[in-house]
C-alpha positions in Angstrom: 0.0 0.0 0.0 1.3 3.4 -1.0 2.0 6.0 1.7 -0.1 9.1 1.6 2.8 11.3 0.3 3.3 8.8 -2.6 -0.4 9.1 -3.4 -0.1 12.9 -3.4 2.9 12.7 -5.7 0.9 10.4 -8.1 -2.0 12.9 -8.1 0.2 15.8 -8.9 1.9 13.8 -11.6 -1.5 12.9 -13.2 -2.6 16.5 -13.1 0.7 17.6 -14.7 0.3 15.0 -17.4 -3.3 16.1 -18.1 -2.3 19.7 -18.3 0.6 18.9 -20.7 -1.8 17.0 -23.0 -4.2 19.9 -23.1 -1.4 22.4 -23.7 -0.1 20.3 -26.6 -3.6 20.2 -28.1 -3.9 24.0 -27.9 -0.5 24.4 -29.5 -1.7 22.4 -32.5 -4.5 25.0 -33.0 -2.2 28.0 -33.1 -2.9 28.6 -36.8 -6.6 28.6 -36.2 -6.3 30.9 -33.2 -4.3 33.4 -35.2 -6.9 33.6 -38.0 -8.7 37.0 -37.8 -11.9 35.6 -39.4 -12.3 32.5 -37.3 -13.4 32.4 -33.7 -15.1 29.0 -33.5 -13.1 25.7 -33.6 -12.2 22.6 -31.6 -9.6 23.0 -28.9 -9.3 19.4 -27.6 -10.3 16.2 -29.5 -10.5 13.1 -27.3 -8.8 9.8 -28.2 -6.6 11.2 -30.9 -4.9 13.5 -28.3 -4.8 10.9 -25.5 -7.9 12.3 -23.8 -10.5 9.6 -24.3 -14.1 10.6 -24.1 -13.3 14.3 -23.8 -13.5 17.3 -26.2 -13.5 21.1 -25.8 -14.7 23.7 -28.3 -14.1 27.4 -28.6 -16.8 29.8 -29.5 -15.2 33.2 -29.2 -14.7 34.0 -25.5 -16.8 30.9 -24.5 -15.6 27.3 -24.2 -17.8 24.3 -24.3 -16.5 21.1 -22.7 -17.9 17.8 -23.8 -17.5 14.5 -22.0 -18.9 11.0 -22.5 -19.6 10.6 -18.8 -19.6 12.5 -15.6 -16.6 10.7 -14.2 -14.5 11.7 -17.2 -15.6 15.3 -16.8 -14.8 15.3 -13.1 -11.4 13.7 -13.7 -10.3 16.3 -16.3 -12.0 19.4 -15.1 -9.1 20.8 -12.9 -6.6 20.5 -15.7 -9.1 21.9 -18.2 -9.7 24.8 -16.0 -6.0 25.5 -15.5 -5.3 25.5 -19.2 -8.5 26.8 -20.8 -9.3 29.6 -18.4 -6.6 31.8 -19.9 -8.1 31.1 -23.4 -11.9 31.4 -22.7 -13.5 33.6 -20.1 -16.5 31.4 -19.6 -17.0 27.6 -20.0 -20.0 25.3 -20.1 -20.1 21.5 -19.7 -22.1 19.0 -21.7 -22.2 15.3 -20.7 -23.4 13.3 -23.6 -25.5 10.2 -23.1 -25.4 7.3 -25.6 -28.7 8.5 -26.9 -29.9 12.1 -26.5 -33.4 11.3 -27.9 -36.1 10.7 -25.4 -34.6 12.8 -22.6 -36.9 15.0 -20.7 -36.1 18.6 -19.7 -34.9 17.7 -16.3 -32.5 15.1 -17.6 -31.1 17.5 -20.2 -30.6 20.1 -17.5 -28.5 17.7 -15.5 -26.4 16.8 -18.5 -26.0 20.3 -19.9 -26.4 22.8 -17.0 -27.5 26.3 -17.8 -24.9 27.7 -15.4 -21.3 27.9 -16.6 -18.6 25.9 -14.8 -16.6 29.1 -14.6 -17.0 32.7 -15.8 -20.1 34.9 -16.3 -23.2 33.5 -18.0 -23.4 33.9 -21.8 -26.8 33.0 -23.2 -26.0 34.0 -26.8 -23.0 35.3 -28.8 -21.8 35.7 -32.3 -18.9 33.8 -33.8 -17.0 34.0 -37.1 -16.1 31.3 -39.5 -14.3 32.4 -42.7 -16.0 35.8 -42.1 -19.5 34.4 -41.8 -21.4 35.2 -38.6 -23.4 32.6 -36.6 -25.3 32.9 -33.4 -24.5 30.2 -30.8 -26.2 29.6 -27.5 -23.7 27.8 -25.2 -26.1 27.5 -22.2 -29.0 25.9 -24.1 -28.9 22.1 -24.2 -26.4 19.6 -25.6 -26.0 21.4 -29.0 -25.1 25.1 -29.2 -26.2 25.8 -32.8 -23.1 25.2 -35.0 -21.4 21.9 -35.8 -17.7 22.8 -36.1 -16.7 19.6 -38.0 -18.7 20.8 -41.1 -16.5 23.9 -41.6 -15.0 22.8 -44.9 -18.4 21.8 -46.3 -19.8 25.2 -45.5 -16.8 26.8 -47.3 -17.6 24.6 -50.4 -21.2 25.8 -50.4 -19.9 29.4 -50.5 -17.6 28.8 -53.4 -18.7 26.0 -55.7 -20.2 26.6 -59.1 -22.9 24.0 -58.4 -24.5 26.5 -56.0 -24.0 29.8 -57.9 -27.3 30.7 -59.6 -29.0 27.5 -58.6 -31.8 26.4 -56.4 -30.8 24.7 -53.1 -32.9 22.5 -50.8 -31.4 22.2 -47.3 -33.1 19.3 -45.4 -32.7 18.7 -41.7 -31.6 22.4 -41.7 -31.1 22.8 -37.9 -30.0 26.5 -37.5 -29.5 26.9 -41.3 -25.8 27.4 -41.3 -25.5 25.5 -44.6 -28.4 27.6 -46.0 -26.6 30.8 -45.0 -23.5 29.6 -46.9 -25.4 28.6 -50.0 -27.1 32.0 -50.0 -23.7 33.7 -49.6 -22.5 31.5 -52.5 -25.0 33.3 -54.8 -27.7 30.6 -54.9 -30.8 31.8 -56.7 -33.0 30.4 -53.9 -32.4 28.3 -50.7 -35.2 26.4 -49.1 -34.6 25.2 -45.5 -36.7 22.4 -44.0 -36.7 21.2 -40.4 -39.1 19.6 -37.9 -38.3 22.3 -35.3 -39.8 25.8 -35.5 -37.4 27.2 -32.9 -34.4 26.1 -35.0 -35.9 27.6 -38.1 -36.3 30.9 -36.2 -32.7 30.6 -35.1 -31.8 30.1 -38.8 -33.6 33.3 -39.7 -31.4 35.1 -37.1 -28.3 33.6 -38.8 -29.5 34.9 -42.1 -30.1 38.4 -40.7 -26.6 38.4 -39.1 -25.1 38.0 -42.6 -27.3 40.4 -44.5 -29.2 37.6 -46.3 -32.8 38.2 -47.2 -35.3 36.4 -44.9 -38.3 35.1 -46.7 -40.7 33.1 -44.5 -41.5 30.8 -47.5 -37.9 29.6 -47.5 -38.1 28.3 -43.9 -40.4 25.3 -44.0 -41.5 23.5 -40.9 -42.1 19.8 -41.6 -40.8 16.3 -42.2 -38.1 15.9 -44.9 -39.7 12.8 -46.5 -43.1 14.5 -46.6 -41.7 17.6 -48.3 -39.6 15.6 -50.7 -42.7 13.8 -51.8 -44.5 17.1 -52.3 -41.7 18.6 -54.4 -41.6 15.4 -56.5 -45.3 15.6 -57.2 -45.0 19.3 -58.2 -42.1 18.4 -60.5 -40.1 21.0 -58.5 -36.3 20.5 -58.9 -33.2 21.8 -57.2 -29.6 22.1 -58.5 -28.3 21.2 -55.0 -30.1 19.0 -52.4 -28.5 18.7 -48.9 -29.3 15.7 -46.7 -27.6 15.8 -43.3 -29.9 14.0 -40.9 -29.0 13.6 -37.2 -27.5 10.3 -36.2 -30.0 10.1 -33.3 -33.3 11.8 -33.5 -36.6 12.2 -31.6 -38.3 11.4 -34.9 -38.8 7.9 -36.2 -35.9 8.4 -38.7 -33.0 5.9 -38.3 -29.7 6.5 -40.1 -29.0 2.8 -40.6 -32.5 1.9 -41.7 -33.6 4.9 -43.6 -30.6 6.6 -45.2 -30.8 4.8 -48.6 -34.5 5.6 -48.7 -33.7 9.3 -47.9 -31.2 9.4 -50.8 -33.7 7.9 -53.2 -36.4 10.5 -52.2 -33.8 13.4 -52.5 -32.4 12.2 -55.8 -35.8 12.4 -57.4 -35.8 16.2 -56.9 -32.2 16.9 -58.1 -32.0 18.5 -61.5 -30.1 16.7 -64.2 -26.4 17.7 -63.7 -27.2 18.8 -60.1 -25.6 17.8 -56.9 -26.8 15.7 -54.0 -24.7 16.7 -50.9 -25.1 13.8 -48.5 -23.6 13.7 -45.0 -23.7 11.6 -41.8 -21.7 11.7 -38.6 -22.9 8.2 -37.5 -19.7 6.8 -35.9 -20.2 3.1 -36.6 -20.8 3.6 -40.3 -17.8 3.0 -42.5 -17.0 4.8 -45.7 -17.9 1.7 -47.7 -21.3 1.3 -46.0 -22.1 5.0 -46.5 -21.2 4.6 -50.2 -23.5 1.6 -50.4 -26.4 3.5 -49.0 -25.8 6.2 -51.6 -25.6 3.7 -54.4 -28.8 1.9 -53.3 -30.7 5.1 -53.0 -29.7 6.4 -56.4 -30.5 3.0 -58.0 -34.0 3.1 -56.4 -34.6 6.5 -57.8 -33.3 5.5 -61.2 -30.4 7.9 -61.1 -26.7 7.6 -61.6 -24.0 9.8 -60.2 -20.3 10.4 -59.6 -18.7 11.8 -56.5 -17.1 15.2 -57.3 -16.0 16.0 -53.7 -15.8 14.4 -50.3 -14.9 15.4 -46.8 -14.2 14.1 -43.4 -13.8 16.2 -40.3 -11.1 18.9 -40.5 -7.7 17.4 -39.7 -6.2 20.3 -37.8 -8.7 20.4 -35.0 -10.5 17.0 -35.4 -7.5 14.6 -35.8 -8.2 10.9 -36.2 -6.5 8.4 -33.9 -4.0 6.0 -35.3 -5.8 2.8 -36.4 -9.2 4.5 -36.3 -11.3 6.0 -39.0 -12.9 9.4 -39.5 -16.5 9.6 -38.2 -17.8 12.3 -40.5 -18.6 11.3 -44.1 -19.8 13.8 -46.7 -20.1 13.2 -50.4 -21.1 15.7 -53.1 -22.5 13.5 -55.9 -23.3 14.9 -59.3 -26.3 13.2 -60.8 -27.1 12.4 -64.5 
């Protein structure tokens, strides 16, 4: 049995080691931190940086710490506070359950407290990504309004010729960040569809932040499959259709069961020569399985296509562990 002073030495050693790992992760983001037009990115990324079950994001002056369990959070919090407090004035914590769907308000409140773990409360703030403004709400629930791992996809929507002058359908729109980028990319029209009215209102706020016109007809409350069927019946077509469903949802949608069917429904409303932008962050799904869903869905719709671009999570702040695979899979597929 170790003497008490040996235990104290071990504790100090563990704390020093944790702080060192966090400091090394922060150093890898120096280029991101130096960018004048970027104030939202990941600071710490779990397994790949020898911090299993842990992540931390920066949204301007606010940090958001994610943990796969309360024990992980409690173990790492002293070291996180020591290293992150000089970087972010305020920090919130989010403990992620295996499934977020079906949680009641009280359960969500315990997992994602409204009060910060340090600093003054910040209910809402604006962040920059490649000069685009987004509203985030760090104190409100498990998601704060902007998925940082889709940064490169948002950039593509702002710059690709497929978007310019075209009609864009943004399904599972959430807070409409992809819709904002398609609008800034000179799309003729962008239609955002989501099953949450509050998220669509949030999306309108994001549009307004960037000087984009807000037309209520382009923010549609409803089910993606229902609206895809309506568009198909009306022979309404889009040059770009975005499908980025949540991995776990309070709706009956299941990624593993329904993704191919979703691709088929979406492909039916893509104009000839247009692009289906398909994404999933479902961790167990391999690239090969994702590709098979796309192939099955296109075949069901009687369409053929070729992948013109693909993305995983950004390497600089979402590194992949050795021997592991990227979790984010995004394909831009041009259809015949």
